[in-house]
py3Dmol code that shows the C-alpha trace and the ligand (Angstrom):
import py3Dmol

protein = """\
ATOM      1  CA  MET A   1     114.447  84.415 171.346  1.00  0.00           C
ATOM      2  CA  LYS A   2     113.693  81.464 173.585  1.00  0.00           C
ATOM      3  CA  ASN A   3     112.605  83.770 176.382  1.00  0.00           C
ATOM      4  CA  ILE A   4     110.223  85.679 174.135  1.00  0.00           C
ATOM      5  CA  PHE A   5     108.540  82.519 172.924  1.00  0.00           C
ATOM      6  CA  TYR A   6     108.282  81.303 176.455  1.00  0.00           C
ATOM      7  CA  SER A   7     106.651  84.556 177.584  1.00  0.00           C
ATOM      8  CA  VAL A   8     104.173  84.538 174.676  1.00  0.00           C
ATOM      9  CA  PHE A   9     103.283  80.933 175.356  1.00  0.00           C
ATOM     10  CA  VAL A  10     102.840  81.411 179.046  1.00  0.00           C
ATOM     11  CA  GLY A  11     101.078  84.733 178.505  1.00  0.00           C
ATOM     12  CA  LEU A  12      98.558  83.069 176.216  1.00  0.00           C
ATOM     13  CA  PHE A  13      98.069  80.338 178.734  1.00  0.00           C
ATOM     14  CA  VAL A  14      97.388  82.885 181.425  1.00  0.00           C
ATOM     15  CA  VAL A  15      94.825  84.835 179.360  1.00  0.00           C
ATOM     16  CA  VAL A  16      92.989  81.720 178.266  1.00  0.00           C
ATOM     17  CA  GLY A  17      93.353  80.127 181.645  1.00  0.00           C
ATOM     18  CA  CYS A  18      92.012  83.163 183.473  1.00  0.00           C
ATOM     19  CA  GLN A  19      88.648  82.829 181.783  1.00  0.00           C
ATOM     20  CA  SER A  20      87.884  79.422 183.212  1.00  0.00           C
ATOM     21  CA  GLU A  21      89.910  78.416 186.226  1.00  0.00           C
ATOM     22  CA  PRO A  22      91.820  81.487 187.343  1.00  0.00           C
ATOM     23  CA  ARG A  23      93.504  80.061 190.405  1.00  0.00           C
ATOM     24  CA  LYS A  24      94.803  76.791 189.151  1.00  0.00           C
ATOM     25  CA  THR A  25      97.964  77.612 187.201  1.00  0.00           C
ATOM     26  CA  VAL A  26      99.349  81.096 187.399  1.00  0.00           C
ATOM     27  CA  PRO A  27     103.108  81.134 187.034  1.00  0.00           C
ATOM     28  CA  GLU A  28     105.050  84.190 188.153  1.00  0.00           C
ATOM     29  CA  VAL A  29     105.719  85.739 184.736  1.00  0.00           C
ATOM     30  CA  PRO A  30     104.960  89.221 183.421  1.00  0.00           C
ATOM     31  CA  LEU A  31     101.790  89.516 181.310  1.00  0.00           C
ATOM     32  CA  VAL A  32     103.218  92.040 178.834  1.00  0.00           C
ATOM     33  CA  ALA A  33     103.610  89.533 176.045  1.00  0.00           C
ATOM     34  CA  ALA A  34      99.958  88.464 176.054  1.00  0.00           C
ATOM     35  CA  PRO A  35      98.490  89.332 172.655  1.00  0.00           C
ATOM     36  CA  THR A  36      95.357  91.450 173.136  1.00  0.00           C
ATOM     37  CA  LYS A  37      93.816  90.373 169.813  1.00  0.00           C
ATOM     38  CA  VAL A  38      92.880  86.998 171.271  1.00  0.00           C
ATOM     39  CA  VAL A  39      89.938  88.495 173.158  1.00  0.00           C
ATOM     40  CA  ALA A  40      88.675  90.955 170.482  1.00  0.00           C
ATOM     41  CA  PRO A  41      84.898  90.517 169.947  1.00  0.00           C
ATOM     42  CA  LYS A  42      83.725  89.327 166.550  1.00  0.00           C
ATOM     43  CA  LYS A  43      81.901  91.982 164.499  1.00  0.00           C
ATOM     44  CA  VAL A  44      78.322  91.291 163.522  1.00  0.00           C
ATOM     45  CA  ALA A  45      77.242  92.409 160.043  1.00  0.00           C
ATOM     46  CA  ALA A  46      74.159  94.622 159.781  1.00  0.00           C
ATOM     47  CA  ASN A  47      71.136  93.288 157.900  1.00  0.00           C
ATOM     48  CA  ALA A  48      69.455  95.078 154.970  1.00  0.00           C
ATOM     49  CA  ALA A  49      66.844  96.816 157.110  1.00  0.00           C
ATOM     50  CA  THR A  50      69.506  98.234 159.408  1.00  0.00           C
ATOM     51  CA  ILE A  51      71.611  99.424 156.481  1.00  0.00           C
ATOM     52  CA  LEU A  52      68.576 101.084 154.875  1.00  0.00           C
ATOM     53  CA  SER A  53      67.719 102.885 158.114  1.00  0.00           C
ATOM     54  CA  LYS A  54      71.111 104.558 158.410  1.00  0.00           C
ATOM     55  CA  LYS A  55      71.808 108.125 157.450  1.00  0.00           C
ATOM     56  CA  GLU A  56      73.083 108.076 153.857  1.00  0.00           C
ATOM     57  CA  VAL A  57      76.499 109.443 152.968  1.00  0.00           C
ATOM     58  CA  PRO A  58      76.073 111.928 150.085  1.00  0.00           C
ATOM     59  CA  ILE A  59      77.719 110.599 146.932  1.00  0.00           C
ATOM     60  CA  LEU A  60      78.325 112.815 143.910  1.00  0.00           C
ATOM     61  CA  CYS A  61      78.670 111.534 140.360  1.00  0.00           C
ATOM     62  CA  TYR A  62      80.589 113.432 137.670  1.00  0.00           C
ATOM     63  CA  HIS A  63      81.159 112.672 133.991  1.00  0.00           C
ATOM     64  CA  ASN A  64      82.709 115.380 131.787  1.00  0.00           C
ATOM     65  CA  ILE A  65      84.588 118.365 133.185  1.00  0.00           C
ATOM     66  CA  ARG A  66      84.898 120.832 130.309  1.00  0.00           C
ATOM     67  CA  ASP A  67      83.450 124.006 128.886  1.00  0.00           C
ATOM     68  CA  PHE A  68      80.187 124.085 126.946  1.00  0.00           C
ATOM     69  CA  ASN A  69      78.147 126.934 125.543  1.00  0.00           C
ATOM     70  CA  ALA A  70      74.551 127.972 126.005  1.00  0.00           C
ATOM     71  CA  SER A  71      73.441 126.176 122.842  1.00  0.00           C
ATOM     72  CA  ALA A  72      74.703 122.775 124.050  1.00  0.00           C
ATOM     73  CA  SER A  73      72.087 120.021 124.275  1.00  0.00           C
ATOM     74  CA  GLY A  74      70.268 119.278 127.494  1.00  0.00           C
ATOM     75  CA  ASN A  75      72.185 116.036 127.832  1.00  0.00           C
ATOM     76  CA  VAL A  76      75.560 117.757 127.525  1.00  0.00           C
ATOM     77  CA  LYS A  77      74.541 120.275 130.178  1.00  0.00           C
ATOM     78  CA  VAL A  78      73.523 117.565 132.633  1.00  0.00           C
ATOM     79  CA  TYR A  79      76.577 115.363 132.106  1.00  0.00           C
ATOM     80  CA  THR A  80      79.161 118.155 131.917  1.00  0.00           C
ATOM     81  CA  VAL A  81      80.449 120.466 134.626  1.00  0.00           C
ATOM     82  CA  LYS A  82      82.594 123.432 133.581  1.00  0.00           C
ATOM     83  CA  PRO A  83      86.115 123.440 135.096  1.00  0.00           C
ATOM     84  CA  PRO A  84      85.566 126.649 137.139  1.00  0.00           C
ATOM     85  CA  ALA A  85      82.310 125.202 138.510  1.00  0.00           C
ATOM     86  CA  PHE A  86      84.041 121.972 139.493  1.00  0.00           C
ATOM     87  CA  ALA A  87      86.812 123.963 141.201  1.00  0.00           C
ATOM     88  CA  GLU A  88      84.224 126.043 143.050  1.00  0.00           C
ATOM     89  CA  GLN A  89      82.363 122.926 144.171  1.00  0.00           C
ATOM     90  CA  MET A  90      85.517 121.316 145.598  1.00  0.00           C
ATOM     91  CA  LYS A  91      86.493 124.534 147.368  1.00  0.00           C
ATOM     92  CA  THR A  92      83.001 124.994 148.819  1.00  0.00           C
ATOM     93  CA  LEU A  93      82.900 121.416 150.090  1.00  0.00           C
ATOM     94  CA  ALA A  94      86.267 121.934 151.775  1.00  0.00           C
ATOM     95  CA  ASP A  95      85.221 125.349 153.184  1.00  0.00           C
ATOM     96  CA  GLU A  96      82.067 123.795 154.623  1.00  0.00           C
ATOM     97  CA  GLY A  97      84.040 121.090 156.374  1.00  0.00           C
ATOM     98  CA  TYR A  98      83.241 118.107 154.164  1.00  0.00           C
ATOM     99  CA  GLU A  99      85.756 115.271 154.123  1.00  0.00           C
ATOM    100  CA  THR A 100      85.861 112.659 151.385  1.00  0.00           C
ATOM    101  CA  ILE A 101      85.495 109.013 152.263  1.00  0.00           C
ATOM    102  CA  LEU A 102      86.186 105.949 150.111  1.00  0.00           C
ATOM    103  CA  PRO A 103      84.224 102.705 149.586  1.00  0.00           C
ATOM    104  CA  GLU A 104      85.973 100.723 152.302  1.00  0.00           C
ATOM    105  CA  GLN A 105      84.998 103.287 154.929  1.00  0.00           C
ATOM    106  CA  LEU A 106      81.442 103.447 153.578  1.00  0.00           C
ATOM    107  CA  TYR A 107      81.191  99.651 153.734  1.00  0.00           C
ATOM    108  CA  ASN A 108      82.485  99.545 157.291  1.00  0.00           C
ATOM    109  CA  TYR A 109      80.019 102.246 158.291  1.00  0.00           C
ATOM    110  CA  LEU A 110      77.047 100.538 156.656  1.00  0.00           C
ATOM    111  CA  VAL A 111      77.860  96.978 157.683  1.00  0.00           C
ATOM    112  CA  PHE A 112      79.848  97.280 160.907  1.00  0.00           C
ATOM    113  CA  ASP A 113      78.906 100.729 162.248  1.00  0.00           C
ATOM    114  CA  GLY A 114      82.418 101.993 161.559  1.00  0.00           C
ATOM    115  CA  PRO A 115      83.253 105.649 162.177  1.00  0.00           C
ATOM    116  CA  LEU A 116      82.759 108.478 159.681  1.00  0.00           C
ATOM    117  CA  PRO A 117      84.000 112.074 159.657  1.00  0.00           C
ATOM    118  CA  ALA A 118      81.495 114.701 160.879  1.00  0.00           C
ATOM    119  CA  LYS A 119      80.618 115.689 157.280  1.00  0.00           C
ATOM    120  CA  PRO A 120      81.423 112.779 154.997  1.00  0.00           C
ATOM    121  CA  ILE A 121      81.009 112.847 151.230  1.00  0.00           C
ATOM    122  CA  MET A 122      82.040 110.561 148.390  1.00  0.00           C
ATOM    123  CA  ILE A 123      83.079 111.963 145.026  1.00  0.00           C
ATOM    124  CA  THR A 124      82.803 109.619 142.052  1.00  0.00           C
ATOM    125  CA  PHE A 125      83.524 109.848 138.320  1.00  0.00           C
ATOM    126  CA  ASP A 126      82.082 107.653 135.565  1.00  0.00           C
ATOM    127  CA  ASP A 127      83.195 106.882 132.008  1.00  0.00           C
ATOM    128  CA  THR A 128      87.028 107.265 132.093  1.00  0.00           C
ATOM    129  CA  ARG A 129      87.211 110.863 130.727  1.00  0.00           C
ATOM    130  CA  GLU A 130      90.785 112.190 130.671  1.00  0.00           C
ATOM    131  CA  GLU A 131      89.859 115.503 132.289  1.00  0.00           C
ATOM    132  CA  GLN A 132      88.756 113.612 135.389  1.00  0.00           C
ATOM    133  CA  PHE A 133      92.467 112.958 135.864  1.00  0.00           C
ATOM    134  CA  SER A 134      93.912 116.266 134.650  1.00  0.00           C
ATOM    135  CA  ILE A 135      91.275 118.587 136.178  1.00  0.00           C
ATOM    136  CA  GLY A 136      89.255 116.469 138.612  1.00  0.00           C
ATOM    137  CA  ALA A 137      92.024 114.814 140.594  1.00  0.00           C
ATOM    138  CA  ALA A 138      94.188 117.965 140.400  1.00  0.00           C
ATOM    139  CA  GLU A 139      91.466 120.155 141.961  1.00  0.00           C
ATOM    140  CA  MET A 140      90.702 117.558 144.621  1.00  0.00           C
ATOM    141  CA  LYS A 141      94.356 117.356 145.582  1.00  0.00           C
ATOM    142  CA  LYS A 142      94.250 120.979 146.808  1.00  0.00           C
ATOM    143  CA  TYR A 143      91.961 119.857 149.638  1.00  0.00           C
ATOM    144  CA  GLY A 144      93.311 116.368 150.281  1.00  0.00           C
ATOM    145  CA  PHE A 145      90.174 114.861 148.705  1.00  0.00           C
ATOM    146  CA  LYS A 146      90.180 111.318 147.321  1.00  0.00           C
ATOM    147  CA  GLY A 147      87.613 109.981 144.857  1.00  0.00           C
ATOM    148  CA  VAL A 148      86.366 106.891 143.068  1.00  0.00           C
ATOM    149  CA  PHE A 149      86.906 106.514 139.319  1.00  0.00           C
ATOM    150  CA  PHE A 150      84.581 104.060 137.552  1.00  0.00           C
ATOM    151  CA  ILE A 151      86.288 102.928 134.367  1.00  0.00           C
ATOM    152  CA  MET A 152      84.710 101.361 131.273  1.00  0.00           C
ATOM    153  CA  THR A 153      87.611  99.313 130.050  1.00  0.00           C
ATOM    154  CA  VAL A 154      86.904  99.648 126.293  1.00  0.00           C
ATOM    155  CA  SER A 155      87.809 103.336 126.496  1.00  0.00           C
ATOM    156  CA  ILE A 156      91.235 102.990 128.146  1.00  0.00           C
ATOM    157  CA  ASN A 157      94.010 104.653 126.079  1.00  0.00           C
ATOM    158  CA  ARG A 158      91.533 106.127 123.572  1.00  0.00           C
ATOM    159  CA  PRO A 159      91.836 109.844 122.684  1.00  0.00           C
ATOM    160  CA  GLY A 160      90.006 111.930 125.309  1.00  0.00           C
ATOM    161  CA  TYR A 161      90.028 109.066 127.810  1.00  0.00           C
ATOM    162  CA  MET A 162      92.476 108.033 130.503  1.00  0.00           C
ATOM    163  CA  SER A 163      95.506 105.931 129.770  1.00  0.00           C
ATOM    164  CA  LYS A 164      96.544 102.865 131.748  1.00  0.00           C
ATOM    165  CA  GLU A 165      99.292 104.934 133.355  1.00  0.00           C
ATOM    166  CA  GLN A 166      96.858 107.636 134.476  1.00  0.00           C
ATOM    167  CA  ILE A 167      94.538 105.044 136.014  1.00  0.00           C
ATOM    168  CA  LYS A 168      97.457 103.434 137.829  1.00  0.00           C
ATOM    169  CA  SER A 169      98.639 106.827 139.012  1.00  0.00           C
ATOM    170  CA  LEU A 170      95.191 107.636 140.478  1.00  0.00           C
ATOM    171  CA  SER A 171      95.257 104.352 142.359  1.00  0.00           C
ATOM    172  CA  ASP A 172      98.811 104.934 143.585  1.00  0.00           C
ATOM    173  CA  ASP A 173      97.731 108.387 144.837  1.00  0.00           C
ATOM    174  CA  GLY A 174      95.076 106.816 147.074  1.00  0.00           C
ATOM    175  CA  HIS A 175      92.031 107.183 144.839  1.00  0.00           C
ATOM    176  CA  VAL A 176      89.867 104.134 144.246  1.00  0.00           C
ATOM    177  CA  VAL A 177      89.425 102.576 140.816  1.00  0.00           C
ATOM    178  CA  GLY A 178      86.085 100.858 140.234  1.00  0.00           C
ATOM    179  CA  ALA A 179      84.550  99.065 137.260  1.00  0.00           C
ATOM    180  CA  HIS A 180      81.931 100.482 134.900  1.00  0.00           C
ATOM    181  CA  THR A 181      81.599  97.520 132.476  1.00  0.00           C
ATOM    182  CA  TRP A 182      83.502  96.934 129.267  1.00  0.00           C
ATOM    183  CA  ASP A 183      81.496  99.065 126.848  1.00  0.00           C
ATOM    184  CA  HIS A 184      78.721 100.713 128.848  1.00  0.00           C
ATOM    185  CA  HIS A 185      75.829  98.484 127.840  1.00  0.00           C
ATOM    186  CA  MET A 186      73.135  98.485 130.494  1.00  0.00           C
ATOM    187  CA  VAL A 187      73.132  95.447 132.790  1.00  0.00           C
ATOM    188  CA  THR A 188      69.360  94.973 132.392  1.00  0.00           C
ATOM    189  CA  LYS A 189      70.004  93.700 128.838  1.00  0.00           C
ATOM    190  CA  TYR A 190      72.716  91.111 129.550  1.00  0.00           C
ATOM    191  CA  THR A 191      72.385  87.490 128.514  1.00  0.00           C
ATOM    192  CA  GLY A 192      74.808  84.548 128.246  1.00  0.00           C
ATOM    193  CA  ASP A 193      78.437  85.584 128.026  1.00  0.00           C
ATOM    194  CA  ASP A 194      77.636  89.304 128.538  1.00  0.00           C
ATOM    195  CA  TRP A 195      78.089  88.881 132.288  1.00  0.00           C
ATOM    196  CA  ASN A 196      81.614  87.650 131.773  1.00  0.00           C
ATOM    197  CA  THR A 197      82.421  90.338 129.202  1.00  0.00           C
ATOM    198  CA  GLN A 198      80.934  93.215 131.176  1.00  0.00           C
ATOM    199  CA  LEU A 199      81.555  92.243 134.813  1.00  0.00           C
ATOM    200  CA  VAL A 200      84.306  89.645 135.154  1.00  0.00           C
ATOM    201  CA  LYS A 201      86.836  90.610 132.489  1.00  0.00           C
ATOM    202  CA  PRO A 202      86.827  94.376 133.186  1.00  0.00           C
ATOM    203  CA  LYS A 203      87.467  93.672 136.879  1.00  0.00           C
ATOM    204  CA  ALA A 204      90.449  91.459 136.025  1.00  0.00           C
ATOM    205  CA  LYS A 205      91.800  94.015 133.563  1.00  0.00           C
ATOM    206  CA  LEU A 206      91.612  96.860 136.074  1.00  0.00           C
ATOM    207  CA  GLU A 207      93.189  94.728 138.787  1.00  0.00           C
ATOM    208  CA  GLU A 208      96.045  93.961 136.426  1.00  0.00           C
ATOM    209  CA  ILE A 209      96.536  97.696 135.764  1.00  0.00           C
ATOM    210  CA  ILE A 210      96.432  98.901 139.364  1.00  0.00           C
ATOM    211  CA  GLY A 211      97.765  95.807 141.127  1.00  0.00           C
ATOM    212  CA  LYS A 212      94.963  95.909 143.732  1.00  0.00           C
ATOM    213  CA  PRO A 213      91.538  94.287 144.097  1.00  0.00           C
ATOM    214  CA  VAL A 214      88.641  96.074 142.389  1.00  0.00           C
ATOM    215  CA  THR A 215      85.584  95.781 144.630  1.00  0.00           C
ATOM    216  CA  ASP A 216      83.185  98.462 143.381  1.00  0.00           C
ATOM    217  CA  PHE A 217      80.926  98.632 140.342  1.00  0.00           C
ATOM    218  CA  ALA A 218      78.807 101.446 138.887  1.00  0.00           C
ATOM    219  CA  TYR A 219      75.798 100.505 136.745  1.00  0.00           C
ATOM    220  CA  PRO A 220      75.817 102.218 133.328  1.00  0.00           C
ATOM    221  CA  PHE A 221      73.062 104.872 133.302  1.00  0.00           C
ATOM    222  CA  GLY A 222      72.413 103.900 136.933  1.00  0.00           C
ATOM    223  CA  LEU A 223      70.118 101.160 135.585  1.00  0.00           C
ATOM    224  CA  TRP A 224      69.799  97.839 137.417  1.00  0.00           C
ATOM    225  CA  ASN A 225      67.331  95.079 138.141  1.00  0.00           C
ATOM    226  CA  THR A 226      67.121  92.304 140.705  1.00  0.00           C
ATOM    227  CA  ALA A 227      68.382  89.730 138.172  1.00  0.00           C
ATOM    228  CA  ALA A 228      71.682  91.608 137.891  1.00  0.00           C
ATOM    229  CA  ILE A 229      72.507  91.704 141.603  1.00  0.00           C
ATOM    230  CA  PRO A 230      73.413  88.002 142.040  1.00  0.00           C
ATOM    231  CA  GLU A 231      75.684  88.269 138.988  1.00  0.00           C
ATOM    232  CA  ILE A 232      77.373  91.369 140.401  1.00  0.00           C
ATOM    233  CA  LYS A 233      77.921  89.563 143.703  1.00  0.00           C
ATOM    234  CA  LYS A 234      79.137  86.410 141.975  1.00  0.00           C
ATOM    235  CA  SER A 235      81.681  88.558 140.140  1.00  0.00           C
ATOM    236  CA  ASP A 236      83.012  89.585 143.555  1.00  0.00           C
ATOM    237  CA  TYR A 237      81.924  93.209 143.730  1.00  0.00           C
ATOM    238  CA  LYS A 238      81.334  94.200 147.353  1.00  0.00           C
ATOM    239  CA  MET A 239      79.277  97.259 146.477  1.00  0.00           C
ATOM    240  CA  ALA A 240      77.494  98.603 143.396  1.00  0.00           C
ATOM    241  CA  TYR A 241      76.254 102.126 142.701  1.00  0.00           C
ATOM    242  CA  ILE A 242      73.051 103.376 141.093  1.00  0.00           C
ATOM    243  CA  LEU A 243      71.853 106.961 140.637  1.00  0.00           C
ATOM    244  CA  ALA A 244      69.159 108.785 142.600  1.00  0.00           C
ATOM    245  CA  THR A 245      66.475 106.078 142.404  1.00  0.00           C
ATOM    246  CA  LYS A 246      65.243 103.884 145.260  1.00  0.00           C
ATOM    247  CA  ARG A 247      67.583 101.251 146.724  1.00  0.00           C
ATOM    248  CA  ASP A 248      66.814  97.550 146.698  1.00  0.00           C
ATOM    249  CA  SER A 249      65.113  96.459 149.928  1.00  0.00           C
ATOM    250  CA  VAL A 250      67.050  93.169 149.991  1.00  0.00           C
ATOM    251  CA  ASP A 251      70.471  94.305 148.809  1.00  0.00           C
ATOM    252  CA  PRO A 252      71.181  97.939 149.614  1.00  0.00           C
ATOM    253  CA  LEU A 253      74.960  97.405 149.311  1.00  0.00           C
ATOM    254  CA  HIS A 254      74.518  96.717 145.591  1.00  0.00           C
ATOM    255  CA  THR A 255      72.200  99.674 145.051  1.00  0.00           C
ATOM    256  CA  ILE A 256      74.041 102.578 146.657  1.00  0.00           C
ATOM    257  CA  ARG A 257      72.588 105.952 145.650  1.00  0.00           C
ATOM    258  CA  ARG A 258      74.431 108.825 144.010  1.00  0.00           C
ATOM    259  CA  ILE A 259      73.386 112.126 142.467  1.00  0.00           C
ATOM    260  CA  ILE A 260      74.711 113.524 139.189  1.00  0.00           C
ATOM    261  CA  VAL A 261      75.957 117.063 139.667  1.00  0.00           C
ATOM    262  CA  SER A 262      74.425 118.880 136.710  1.00  0.00           C
ATOM    263  CA  GLY A 263      76.312 121.508 134.712  1.00  0.00           C
ATOM    264  CA  THR A 264      73.251 123.740 135.026  1.00  0.00           C
ATOM    265  CA  TRP A 265      73.395 123.952 138.819  1.00  0.00           C
ATOM    266  CA  SER A 266      74.642 127.009 140.694  1.00  0.00           C
ATOM    267  CA  ILE A 267      76.922 126.414 143.659  1.00  0.00           C
ATOM    268  CA  GLU A 268      73.972 127.145 145.951  1.00  0.00           C
ATOM    269  CA  GLY A 269      71.840 124.617 144.059  1.00  0.00           C
ATOM    270  CA  THR A 270      74.607 122.037 144.269  1.00  0.00           C
ATOM    271  CA  MET A 271      74.997 122.398 148.031  1.00  0.00           C
ATOM    272  CA  LYS A 272      71.216 122.310 148.445  1.00  0.00           C
ATOM    273  CA  ALA A 273      71.007 119.094 146.410  1.00  0.00           C
ATOM    274  CA  ILE A 274      73.716 117.501 148.551  1.00  0.00           C
ATOM    275  CA  ASN A 275      71.711 118.370 151.641  1.00  0.00           C
ATOM    276  CA  SER A 276      68.320 117.281 150.380  1.00  0.00           C
ATOM    277  CA  SER A 277      68.965 114.184 148.229  1.00  0.00           C
ATOM    278  CA  PHE A 278      70.059 111.694 150.853  1.00  0.00           C
ATOM    279  CA  ILE A 279      68.286 110.125 153.839  1.00  0.00           C
ATOM    280  CA  LYS A 280      69.129 112.152 156.899  1.00  0.00           C
ATOM    281  CA  SER A 281      68.419 109.771 159.731  1.00  0.00           C
ATOM    282  CA  GLU A 282      66.750 106.567 160.757  1.00  0.00           C
TER     283      GLU A 282
END
"""
ligand_1 = """\
1
ZN
Zn 78.594 105.749 132.581
"""
view = py3Dmol.view(width=600, height=400)
view.addModel(protein, "pdb")
view.setStyle({"model": 0}, {"cartoon": {"style": "trace"}})
view.addModel(ligand_1, "xyz")
view.setStyle({"model": 1}, {"stick": {}})
view.zoomTo()
view.show()
């Protein structure tokens, strides 16, 4: 033990010493123990303009995955994808070489120029529906895909919605659990204690369920305003997700764009939308 400590100490001394006065004190010891982390450069975070100029990673947003018939309302058709269509979409993404990424990788790409796969995509689910677990995650598993599940905490354990155990199991399987408020009221209407009820408490509840930090938030209906962003940040959300509207010029990390995959889209239409809905380059 003594020898190891001695080597580390002397090694450190050598590395530090070499930068200023290299010839003065160089004892005859091997350099193997010198920790390389000491000289790693500090990363510089990108500013808003740089983030906005980057190629966007396509992000899909799903709600219900179940059957519906031709007479269903327009709303149902937009917010619902039939199980065979969802399966076909996952298979097509895999066949075309897409690889799913998760928020941490997106953040590192946007802020620190971190690496991405050749064809990155993020797959997200809003509103806690049970079939997102039983059909969504099961289909994704066939291709090694991981997604982000935005949970509104009021719905947990209700019929048709995910249970605590299912949410925990998604997290344990490597999916990301994000927050989607307590009861889906739009953030543009919050006053007083609403911020605590809709942003702070749901985060704590989800963290208690999964045993990990919750760092991502999806705005109900994709609706946001500039008054909400400081509250979202204060509540310790690193990133927040809107729908296909324009990002905020000051805070693009809290206005990350997604598209809803409509139940009326063909597979060709879906792939076309993925290709055309996101900024391609700077
Ligand atoms: Zn929602």
